[in-house]
Backbone as XML, in Angstrom:
<?xml version="1.0"?>
<chain id="A" units="angstrom">
  <residue number="1" name="ALA">
    <atom name="N" x="139.402" y="41.609" z="51.999"/>
    <atom name="CA" x="139.380" y="42.700" z="51.039"/>
    <atom name="C" x="138.534" y="42.352" z="49.809"/>
  </residue>
  <residue number="2" name="GLU">
    <atom name="N" x="138.657" y="41.110" z="49.345"/>
    <atom name="CA" x="137.849" y="40.691" z="48.194"/>
    <atom name="C" x="136.362" y="40.711" z="48.540"/>
  </residue>
  <residue number="3" name="ALA">
    <atom name="N" x="136.033" y="40.271" z="49.751"/>
    <atom name="CA" x="134.633" y="40.287" z="50.185"/>
    <atom name="C" x="134.125" y="41.718" z="50.283"/>
  </residue>
  <residue number="4" name="GLN">
    <atom name="N" x="134.981" y="42.627" z="50.734"/>
    <atom name="CA" x="134.588" y="44.033" z="50.796"/>
    <atom name="C" x="134.296" y="44.562" z="49.392"/>
  </residue>
  <residue number="5" name="HIS">
    <atom name="N" x="135.154" y="44.209" z="48.441"/>
    <atom name="CA" x="134.896" y="44.610" z="47.063"/>
    <atom name="C" x="133.570" y="44.041" z="46.576"/>
  </residue>
  <residue number="6" name="ASN">
    <atom name="N" x="133.344" y="42.761" z="46.864"/>
    <atom name="CA" x="132.110" y="42.122" z="46.399"/>
    <atom name="C" x="130.874" y="42.774" z="47.003"/>
  </residue>
  <residue number="7" name="LEU">
    <atom name="N" x="130.952" y="43.173" z="48.261"/>
    <atom name="CA" x="129.827" y="43.909" z="48.866"/>
    <atom name="C" x="129.620" y="45.238" z="48.150"/>
  </residue>
  <residue number="8" name="GLY">
    <atom name="N" x="130.713" y="45.911" z="47.837"/>
    <atom name="CA" x="130.606" y="47.162" z="47.085"/>
    <atom name="C" x="129.928" y="46.951" z="45.754"/>
  </residue>
  <residue number="9" name="LEU">
    <atom name="N" x="130.289" y="45.884" z="45.076"/>
    <atom name="CA" x="129.702" y="45.561" z="43.780"/>
    <atom name="C" x="128.206" y="45.298" z="43.907"/>
  </residue>
  <residue number="10" name="MET">
    <atom name="N" x="127.819" y="44.582" z="44.957"/>
    <atom name="CA" x="126.398" y="44.291" z="45.170"/>
    <atom name="C" x="125.608" y="45.575" z="45.408"/>
  </residue>
  <residue number="11" name="TYR">
    <atom name="N" x="126.141" y="46.470" z="46.234"/>
    <atom name="CA" x="125.453" y="47.745" z="46.477"/>
    <atom name="C" x="125.474" y="48.635" z="45.237"/>
  </residue>
  <residue number="12" name="ASP">
    <atom name="N" x="126.562" y="48.611" z="44.507"/>
    <atom name="CA" x="126.679" y="49.411" z="43.290"/>
    <atom name="C" x="125.609" y="49.013" z="42.277"/>
  </residue>
  <residue number="13" name="ASN">
    <atom name="N" x="125.393" y="47.708" z="42.134"/>
    <atom name="CA" x="124.468" y="47.190" z="41.129"/>
    <atom name="C" x="123.084" y="46.849" z="41.664"/>
  </residue>
  <residue number="14" name="GLY">
    <atom name="N" x="122.889" y="46.968" z="42.966"/>
    <atom name="CA" x="121.600" y="46.621" z="43.547"/>
    <atom name="C" x="121.294" y="45.135" z="43.424"/>
  </residue>
  <residue number="15" name="GLU">
    <atom name="N" x="122.294" y="44.308" z="43.609"/>
    <atom name="CA" x="122.126" y="42.859" z="43.492"/>
    <atom name="C" x="121.999" y="42.250" z="44.889"/>
  </residue>
  <residue number="16" name="GLY">
    <atom name="N" x="120.785" y="41.824" z="45.239"/>
    <atom name="CA" x="120.541" y="41.217" z="46.542"/>
    <atom name="C" x="120.335" y="42.216" z="47.653"/>
  </residue>
  <residue number="17" name="VAL">
    <atom name="N" x="120.595" y="43.480" z="47.353"/>
    <atom name="CA" x="120.410" y="44.591" z="48.292"/>
    <atom name="C" x="119.906" y="45.788" z="47.485"/>
  </residue>
  <residue number="18" name="PRO">
    <atom name="N" x="119.255" y="46.747" z="48.149"/>
    <atom name="CA" x="118.875" y="47.956" z="47.405"/>
    <atom name="C" x="120.131" y="48.686" z="46.898"/>
  </residue>
  <residue number="19" name="GLN">
    <atom name="N" x="120.048" y="49.225" z="45.694"/>
    <atom name="CA" x="121.190" y="49.972" z="45.167"/>
    <atom name="C" x="121.478" y="51.154" z="46.087"/>
  </residue>
  <residue number="20" name="ASP">
    <atom name="N" x="122.737" y="51.298" z="46.467"/>
    <atom name="CA" x="123.131" y="52.349" z="47.403"/>
    <atom name="C" x="124.575" y="52.731" z="47.089"/>
  </residue>
  <residue number="21" name="TYR">
    <atom name="N" x="124.743" y="53.836" z="46.350"/>
    <atom name="CA" x="126.081" y="54.256" z="45.955"/>
    <atom name="C" x="126.947" y="54.638" z="47.152"/>
  </residue>
  <residue number="22" name="THR">
    <atom name="N" x="126.339" y="55.152" z="48.211"/>
    <atom name="CA" x="127.115" y="55.527" z="49.397"/>
    <atom name="C" x="127.745" y="54.291" z="50.026"/>
  </residue>
  <residue number="23" name="LYS">
    <atom name="N" x="126.970" y="53.227" z="50.156"/>
    <atom name="CA" x="127.511" y="51.992" z="50.721"/>
    <atom name="C" x="128.509" y="51.350" z="49.765"/>
  </residue>
  <residue number="24" name="ALA">
    <atom name="N" x="128.228" y="51.414" z="48.473"/>
    <atom name="CA" x="129.176" y="50.878" z="47.491"/>
    <atom name="C" x="130.511" y="51.609" z="47.615"/>
  </residue>
  <residue number="25" name="LEU">
    <atom name="N" x="130.447" y="52.923" z="47.696"/>
    <atom name="CA" x="131.646" y="53.738" z="47.829"/>
    <atom name="C" x="132.433" y="53.333" z="49.070"/>
  </residue>
  <residue number="26" name="ASP">
    <atom name="N" x="131.746" y="53.134" z="50.173"/>
    <atom name="CA" x="132.401" y="52.765" z="51.423"/>
    <atom name="C" x="133.121" y="51.422" z="51.299"/>
  </residue>
  <residue number="27" name="TRP">
    <atom name="N" x="132.446" y="50.416" z="50.749"/>
    <atom name="CA" x="133.048" y="49.086" z="50.629"/>
    <atom name="C" x="134.172" y="49.070" z="49.604"/>
  </residue>
  <residue number="28" name="TYR">
    <atom name="N" x="133.973" y="49.743" z="48.465"/>
    <atom name="CA" x="135.038" y="49.815" z="47.472"/>
    <atom name="C" x="136.278" y="50.491" z="48.062"/>
  </residue>
  <residue number="29" name="THR">
    <atom name="N" x="136.069" y="51.556" z="48.817"/>
    <atom name="CA" x="137.182" y="52.294" z="49.407"/>
    <atom name="C" x="137.981" y="51.405" z="50.351"/>
  </residue>
  <residue number="30" name="LYS">
    <atom name="N" x="137.276" y="50.647" z="51.175"/>
    <atom name="CA" x="137.967" y="49.746" z="52.100"/>
    <atom name="C" x="138.833" y="48.739" z="51.341"/>
  </residue>
  <residue number="31" name="ALA">
    <atom name="N" x="138.280" y="48.157" z="50.299"/>
    <atom name="CA" x="139.028" y="47.175" z="49.513"/>
    <atom name="C" x="140.154" y="47.848" z="48.726"/>
  </residue>
  <residue number="32" name="ALA">
    <atom name="N" x="139.872" y="49.005" z="48.142"/>
    <atom name="CA" x="140.883" y="49.724" z="47.357"/>
    <atom name="C" x="142.077" y="50.109" z="48.225"/>
  </residue>
  <residue number="33" name="ASN">
    <atom name="N" x="141.812" y="50.516" z="49.451"/>
    <atom name="CA" x="142.899" y="50.904" z="50.358"/>
    <atom name="C" x="143.778" y="49.718" z="50.742"/>
  </residue>
  <residue number="34" name="GLN">
    <atom name="N" x="143.299" y="48.515" z="50.494"/>
    <atom name="CA" x="144.080" y="47.313" z="50.759"/>
    <atom name="C" x="144.743" y="46.793" z="49.483"/>
  </residue>
  <residue number="35" name="GLY">
    <atom name="N" x="144.643" y="47.565" z="48.410"/>
    <atom name="CA" x="145.351" y="47.236" z="47.180"/>
    <atom name="C" x="144.604" y="46.349" z="46.205"/>
  </residue>
  <residue number="36" name="VAL">
    <atom name="N" x="143.296" y="46.179" z="46.359"/>
    <atom name="CA" x="142.526" y="45.346" z="45.433"/>
    <atom name="C" x="142.294" y="46.141" z="44.142"/>
  </residue>
  <residue number="37" name="ALA">
    <atom name="N" x="142.930" y="45.696" z="43.065"/>
    <atom name="CA" x="142.909" y="46.453" z="41.806"/>
    <atom name="C" x="141.501" y="46.655" z="41.269"/>
  </residue>
  <residue number="38" name="VAL">
    <atom name="N" x="140.666" y="45.630" z="41.292"/>
    <atom name="CA" x="139.313" y="45.772" z="40.755"/>
    <atom name="C" x="138.503" y="46.759" z="41.593"/>
  </residue>
  <residue number="39" name="ALA">
    <atom name="N" x="138.763" y="46.830" z="42.887"/>
    <atom name="CA" x="138.079" y="47.811" z="43.730"/>
    <atom name="C" x="138.561" y="49.223" z="43.396"/>
  </residue>
  <residue number="40" name="GLN">
    <atom name="N" x="139.852" y="49.374" z="43.161"/>
    <atom name="CA" x="140.381" y="50.678" z="42.748"/>
    <atom name="C" x="139.738" y="51.111" z="41.436"/>
  </residue>
  <residue number="41" name="TYR">
    <atom name="N" x="139.614" y="50.166" z="40.523"/>
    <atom name="CA" x="138.994" y="50.452" z="39.235"/>
    <atom name="C" x="137.531" y="50.851" z="39.402"/>
  </residue>
  <residue number="42" name="ASN">
    <atom name="N" x="136.756" y="50.064" z="40.151"/>
    <atom name="CA" x="135.334" y="50.365" z="40.322"/>
    <atom name="C" x="135.120" y="51.672" z="41.065"/>
  </residue>
  <residue number="43" name="LEU">
    <atom name="N" x="135.971" y="51.950" z="42.028"/>
    <atom name="CA" x="135.903" y="53.235" z="42.728"/>
    <atom name="C" x="136.217" y="54.371" z="41.753"/>
  </residue>
  <residue number="44" name="GLY">
    <atom name="N" x="137.199" y="54.138" z="40.897"/>
    <atom name="CA" x="137.517" y="55.125" z="39.860"/>
    <atom name="C" x="136.336" y="55.396" z="38.948"/>
  </residue>
  <residue number="45" name="LEU">
    <atom name="N" x="135.596" y="54.343" z="38.598"/>
    <atom name="CA" x="134.399" y="54.530" z="37.767"/>
    <atom name="C" x="133.361" y="55.390" z="38.478"/>
  </residue>
  <residue number="46" name="MET">
    <atom name="N" x="133.215" y="55.196" z="39.777"/>
    <atom name="CA" x="132.243" y="55.999" z="40.521"/>
    <atom name="C" x="132.624" y="57.481" z="40.453"/>
  </residue>
  <residue number="47" name="TYR">
    <atom name="N" x="133.911" y="57.769" z="40.614"/>
    <atom name="CA" x="134.359" y="59.167" z="40.524"/>
    <atom name="C" x="134.250" y="59.686" z="39.091"/>
  </residue>
  <residue number="48" name="LYS">
    <atom name="N" x="134.573" y="58.871" z="38.127"/>
    <atom name="CA" x="134.484" y="59.304" z="36.726"/>
    <atom name="C" x="133.042" y="59.634" z="36.338"/>
  </residue>
  <residue number="49" name="ASN">
    <atom name="N" x="132.110" y="58.802" z="36.811"/>
    <atom name="CA" x="130.708" y="58.968" z="36.433"/>
    <atom name="C" x="129.895" y="59.806" z="37.412"/>
  </residue>
  <residue number="50" name="GLY">
    <atom name="N" x="130.501" y="60.198" z="38.530"/>
    <atom name="CA" x="129.773" y="60.976" z="39.522"/>
    <atom name="C" x="128.655" y="60.189" z="40.185"/>
  </residue>
  <residue number="51" name="GLU">
    <atom name="N" x="128.903" y="58.918" z="40.466"/>
    <atom name="CA" x="127.907" y="58.063" z="41.108"/>
    <atom name="C" x="128.184" y="58.004" z="42.604"/>
  </residue>
  <residue number="52" name="GLY">
    <atom name="N" x="127.350" y="58.661" z="43.394"/>
    <atom name="CA" x="127.520" y="58.665" z="44.845"/>
    <atom name="C" x="128.541" y="59.660" z="45.349"/>
  </residue>
  <residue number="53" name="VAL">
    <atom name="N" x="129.235" y="60.287" z="44.431"/>
    <atom name="CA" x="130.242" y="61.303" z="44.749"/>
    <atom name="C" x="130.185" y="62.366" z="43.661"/>
  </residue>
  <residue number="54" name="PRO">
    <atom name="N" x="130.675" y="63.558" z="43.953"/>
    <atom name="CA" x="130.789" y="64.531" z="42.861"/>
    <atom name="C" x="131.768" y="64.004" z="41.805"/>
  </residue>
  <residue number="55" name="GLN">
    <atom name="N" x="131.444" y="64.240" z="40.549"/>
    <atom name="CA" x="132.324" y="63.786" z="39.475"/>
    <atom name="C" x="133.701" y="64.411" z="39.662"/>
  </residue>
  <residue number="56" name="ASP">
    <atom name="N" x="134.735" y="63.575" z="39.589"/>
    <atom name="CA" x="136.102" y="64.037" z="39.831"/>
    <atom name="C" x="137.048" y="63.224" z="38.949"/>
  </residue>
  <residue number="57" name="TYR">
    <atom name="N" x="137.389" y="63.795" z="37.806"/>
    <atom name="CA" x="138.255" y="63.089" z="36.863"/>
    <atom name="C" x="139.668" y="62.885" z="37.411"/>
  </residue>
  <residue number="58" name="VAL">
    <atom name="N" x="140.144" y="63.820" z="38.203"/>
    <atom name="CA" x="141.489" y="63.679" z="38.775"/>
    <atom name="C" x="141.537" y="62.468" z="39.698"/>
  </residue>
  <residue number="59" name="LYS">
    <atom name="N" x="140.561" y="62.355" z="40.588"/>
    <atom name="CA" x="140.500" y="61.215" z="41.509"/>
    <atom name="C" x="140.318" y="59.913" z="40.730"/>
  </residue>
  <residue number="60" name="ALA">
    <atom name="N" x="139.468" y="59.947" z="39.705"/>
    <atom name="CA" x="139.261" y="58.763" z="38.876"/>
    <atom name="C" x="140.571" y="58.319" z="38.232"/>
  </residue>
  <residue number="61" name="ALA">
    <atom name="N" x="141.307" y="59.259" z="37.676"/>
    <atom name="CA" x="142.584" y="58.929" z="37.025"/>
    <atom name="C" x="143.579" y="58.351" z="38.025"/>
  </residue>
  <residue number="62" name="GLU">
    <atom name="N" x="143.609" y="58.902" z="39.233"/>
    <atom name="CA" x="144.513" y="58.383" z="40.271"/>
    <atom name="C" x="144.182" y="56.931" z="40.595"/>
  </residue>
  <residue number="63" name="LEU">
    <atom name="N" x="142.896" y="56.636" z="40.728"/>
    <atom name="CA" x="142.478" y="55.274" z="41.052"/>
    <atom name="C" x="142.725" y="54.321" z="39.888"/>
  </residue>
  <residue number="64" name="PHE">
    <atom name="N" x="142.443" y="54.768" z="38.669"/>
    <atom name="CA" x="142.728" y="53.939" z="37.498"/>
    <atom name="C" x="144.234" y="53.654" z="37.413"/>
  </residue>
  <residue number="65" name="GLN">
    <atom name="N" x="145.041" y="54.665" z="37.737"/>
    <atom name="CA" x="146.503" y="54.500" z="37.698"/>
    <atom name="C" x="146.947" y="53.408" z="38.665"/>
  </residue>
  <residue number="66" name="LYS">
    <atom name="N" x="146.396" y="53.412" z="39.871"/>
    <atom name="CA" x="146.760" y="52.386" z="40.857"/>
    <atom name="C" x="146.419" y="50.988" z="40.346"/>
  </residue>
  <residue number="67" name="ALA">
    <atom name="N" x="145.233" y="50.843" z="39.804"/>
    <atom name="CA" x="144.816" y="49.535" z="39.291"/>
    <atom name="C" x="145.602" y="49.164" z="38.033"/>
  </residue>
  <residue number="68" name="ALA">
    <atom name="N" x="145.834" y="50.134" z="37.170"/>
    <atom name="CA" x="146.584" y="49.889" z="35.935"/>
    <atom name="C" x="148.005" y="49.442" z="36.235"/>
  </residue>
  <residue number="69" name="ASN">
    <atom name="N" x="148.617" y="50.039" z="37.245"/>
    <atom name="CA" x="149.975" y="49.664" z="37.623"/>
    <atom name="C" x="150.056" y="48.221" z="38.118"/>
  </residue>
  <residue number="70" name="GLN">
    <atom name="N" x="148.931" y="47.676" z="38.541"/>
    <atom name="CA" x="148.879" y="46.284" z="38.970"/>
    <atom name="C" x="148.531" y="45.342" z="37.809"/>
  </residue>
  <residue number="71" name="GLY">
    <atom name="N" x="148.390" y="45.925" z="36.615"/>
    <atom name="CA" x="148.118" y="45.112" z="35.434"/>
    <atom name="C" x="146.651" y="44.885" z="35.151"/>
  </residue>
  <residue number="72" name="TYR">
    <atom name="N" x="145.757" y="45.668" z="35.762"/>
    <atom name="CA" x="144.317" y="45.490" z="35.547"/>
    <atom name="C" x="143.948" y="46.128" z="34.210"/>
  </residue>
  <residue number="73" name="ALA">
    <atom name="N" x="143.625" y="45.297" z="33.227"/>
    <atom name="CA" x="143.459" y="45.740" z="31.835"/>
    <atom name="C" x="142.364" y="46.791" z="31.658"/>
  </residue>
  <residue number="74" name="GLU">
    <atom name="N" x="141.235" y="46.632" z="32.315"/>
    <atom name="CA" x="140.156" y="47.619" z="32.162"/>
    <atom name="C" x="140.596" y="48.994" z="32.665"/>
  </residue>
  <residue number="75" name="ALA">
    <atom name="N" x="141.366" y="49.005" z="33.733"/>
    <atom name="CA" x="141.886" y="50.272" z="34.238"/>
    <atom name="C" x="142.896" y="50.865" z="33.260"/>
  </residue>
  <residue number="76" name="GLN">
    <atom name="N" x="143.719" y="50.013" z="32.667"/>
    <atom name="CA" x="144.682" y="50.490" z="31.675"/>
    <atom name="C" x="143.964" y="51.142" z="30.500"/>
  </residue>
  <residue number="77" name="SER">
    <atom name="N" x="142.903" y="50.506" z="30.041"/>
    <atom name="CA" x="142.127" y="51.049" z="28.929"/>
    <atom name="C" x="141.474" y="52.372" z="29.300"/>
  </residue>
  <residue number="78" name="ASN">
    <atom name="N" x="140.871" y="52.427" z="30.476"/>
    <atom name="CA" x="140.218" y="53.661" z="30.911"/>
    <atom name="C" x="141.226" y="54.781" z="31.148"/>
  </residue>
  <residue number="79" name="LEU">
    <atom name="N" x="142.393" y="54.433" z="31.667"/>
    <atom name="CA" x="143.431" y="55.439" z="31.850"/>
    <atom name="C" x="143.889" y="55.962" z="30.488"/>
  </residue>
  <residue number="80" name="GLY">
    <atom name="N" x="144.006" y="55.064" z="29.519"/>
    <atom name="CA" x="144.323" y="55.501" z="28.158"/>
    <atom name="C" x="143.288" y="56.473" z="27.623"/>
  </residue>
  <residue number="81" name="LEU">
    <atom name="N" x="142.023" y="56.181" z="27.880"/>
    <atom name="CA" x="140.945" y="57.066" z="27.445"/>
    <atom name="C" x="141.042" y="58.436" z="28.114"/>
  </residue>
  <residue number="82" name="MET">
    <atom name="N" x="141.396" y="58.438" z="29.383"/>
    <atom name="CA" x="141.513" y="59.711" z="30.094"/>
    <atom name="C" x="142.674" y="60.540" z="29.554"/>
  </residue>
  <residue number="83" name="TYR">
    <atom name="N" x="143.801" y="59.880" z="29.238"/>
    <atom name="CA" x="144.910" y="60.599" z="28.604"/>
    <atom name="C" x="144.523" y="61.057" z="27.206"/>
  </residue>
  <residue number="84" name="ASN">
    <atom name="N" x="143.782" y="60.237" z="26.483"/>
    <atom name="CA" x="143.347" y="60.601" z="25.144"/>
    <atom name="C" x="142.481" y="61.865" z="25.168"/>
  </residue>
  <residue number="85" name="ASN">
    <atom name="N" x="141.588" y="61.944" z="26.156"/>
    <atom name="CA" x="140.637" y="63.048" z="26.235"/>
    <atom name="C" x="141.084" y="64.189" z="27.145"/>
  </residue>
  <residue number="86" name="GLY">
    <atom name="N" x="142.185" y="64.010" z="27.847"/>
    <atom name="CA" x="142.641" y="65.038" z="28.779"/>
    <atom name="C" x="141.695" y="65.207" z="29.959"/>
  </residue>
  <residue number="87" name="GLU">
    <atom name="N" x="141.160" y="64.102" z="30.459"/>
    <atom name="CA" x="140.234" y="64.143" z="31.596"/>
    <atom name="C" x="140.977" y="63.737" z="32.865"/>
  </residue>
  <residue number="88" name="GLY">
    <atom name="N" x="141.204" y="64.702" z="33.754"/>
    <atom name="CA" x="141.875" y="64.434" z="35.017"/>
    <atom name="C" x="143.385" y="64.360" z="34.912"/>
  </residue>
  <residue number="89" name="VAL">
    <atom name="N" x="143.889" y="64.340" z="33.707"/>
    <atom name="CA" x="145.323" y="64.308" z="33.407"/>
    <atom name="C" x="145.543" y="65.185" z="32.182"/>
  </residue>
  <residue number="90" name="PRO">
    <atom name="N" x="146.756" y="65.671" z="31.993"/>
    <atom name="CA" x="147.011" y="66.430" z="30.761"/>
    <atom name="C" x="146.840" y="65.515" z="29.545"/>
  </residue>
  <residue number="91" name="GLN">
    <atom name="N" x="146.240" y="66.056" z="28.495"/>
    <atom name="CA" x="146.072" y="65.259" z="27.283"/>
    <atom name="C" x="147.445" y="64.848" z="26.768"/>
  </residue>
  <residue number="92" name="ASN">
    <atom name="N" x="147.584" y="63.537" z="26.512"/>
    <atom name="CA" x="148.870" y="63.023" z="26.071"/>
    <atom name="C" x="148.613" y="61.761" z="25.249"/>
  </residue>
  <residue number="93" name="TYR">
    <atom name="N" x="148.682" y="61.913" z="23.952"/>
    <atom name="CA" x="148.370" y="60.798" z="23.064"/>
    <atom name="C" x="149.379" y="59.661" z="23.181"/>
  </residue>
  <residue number="94" name="THR">
    <atom name="N" x="150.618" y="59.974" z="23.486"/>
    <atom name="CA" x="151.634" y="58.932" z="23.642"/>
    <atom name="C" x="151.312" y="58.055" z="24.846"/>
  </residue>
  <residue number="95" name="LYS">
    <atom name="N" x="150.976" y="58.679" z="25.968"/>
    <atom name="CA" x="150.610" y="57.902" z="27.154"/>
    <atom name="C" x="149.317" y="57.137" z="26.914"/>
  </residue>
  <residue number="96" name="ALA">
    <atom name="N" x="148.386" y="57.761" z="26.205"/>
    <atom name="CA" x="147.133" y="57.071" z="25.878"/>
    <atom name="C" x="147.434" y="55.792" z="25.098"/>
  </residue>
  <residue number="97" name="LEU">
    <atom name="N" x="148.264" y="55.909" z="24.090"/>
    <atom name="CA" x="148.619" y="54.751" z="23.277"/>
    <atom name="C" x="149.317" y="53.680" z="24.115"/>
  </residue>
  <residue number="98" name="ASP">
    <atom name="N" x="150.206" y="54.094" z="24.990"/>
    <atom name="CA" x="150.909" y="53.130" z="25.851"/>
    <atom name="C" x="149.924" y="52.339" z="26.705"/>
  </residue>
  <residue number="99" name="TRP">
    <atom name="N" x="148.956" y="53.031" z="27.318"/>
    <atom name="CA" x="147.995" y="52.336" z="28.185"/>
    <atom name="C" x="147.041" y="51.476" z="27.370"/>
  </residue>
  <residue number="100" name="TYR">
    <atom name="N" x="146.604" y="51.976" z="26.214"/>
    <atom name="CA" x="145.751" y="51.165" z="25.344"/>
    <atom name="C" x="146.479" y="49.883" z="24.920"/>
  </residue>
  <residue number="101" name="THR">
    <atom name="N" x="147.759" y="50.026" z="24.594"/>
    <atom name="CA" x="148.548" y="48.878" z="24.155"/>
    <atom name="C" x="148.701" y="47.841" z="25.271"/>
  </residue>
  <residue number="102" name="LYS">
    <atom name="N" x="148.942" y="48.313" z="26.495"/>
    <atom name="CA" x="149.053" y="47.381" z="27.627"/>
    <atom name="C" x="147.752" y="46.596" z="27.810"/>
  </residue>
  <residue number="103" name="ALA">
    <atom name="N" x="146.640" y="47.289" z="27.689"/>
    <atom name="CA" x="145.342" y="46.612" z="27.830"/>
    <atom name="C" x="145.128" y="45.622" z="26.677"/>
  </residue>
  <residue number="104" name="ALA">
    <atom name="N" x="145.448" y="46.055" z="25.469"/>
    <atom name="CA" x="145.247" y="45.198" z="24.296"/>
    <atom name="C" x="146.139" y="43.955" z="24.352"/>
  </residue>
  <residue number="105" name="ASN">
    <atom name="N" x="147.347" y="44.116" z="24.871"/>
    <atom name="CA" x="148.248" y="42.980" z="24.984"/>
    <atom name="C" x="147.745" y="41.917" z="25.951"/>
  </residue>
  <residue number="106" name="GLN">
    <atom name="N" x="146.775" y="42.290" z="26.774"/>
    <atom name="CA" x="146.142" y="41.319" z="27.675"/>
    <atom name="C" x="144.841" y="40.778" z="27.087"/>
  </residue>
  <residue number="107" name="GLY">
    <atom name="N" x="144.548" y="41.188" z="25.849"/>
    <atom name="CA" x="143.339" y="40.704" z="25.188"/>
    <atom name="C" x="142.121" y="41.570" z="25.429"/>
  </residue>
  <residue number="108" name="TYR">
    <atom name="N" x="142.307" y="42.742" z="26.061"/>
    <atom name="CA" x="141.177" y="43.637" z="26.306"/>
    <atom name="C" x="140.911" y="44.438" z="25.045"/>
  </residue>
  <residue number="109" name="ALA">
    <atom name="N" x="139.723" y="44.269" z="24.496"/>
    <atom name="CA" x="139.394" y="44.922" z="23.221"/>
    <atom name="C" x="138.909" y="46.338" z="23.446"/>
  </residue>
</chain>
């Protein structure tokens, strides 16, 4: 699963291979479905930014939630941002603060 995530990262960034969001999406999905938090997070970024897929804030928030629940600080921060802005989730400043705080408590600025 980690290797699948790493392949996704290479295709996402065009490192050692031509950049290919479709292949990145495929590899991230395989790893994310096996519970790899960083893959869930990176897949969430693809949906949030509309890279290789139509932009979908709801799907992005779902993926960030999965990674955040595993303690992945970047996902916690991004989920806080989505609650702050009401993107893919109802705007909720209390939940935003909770997720920001969880990320900050791990040293994520």
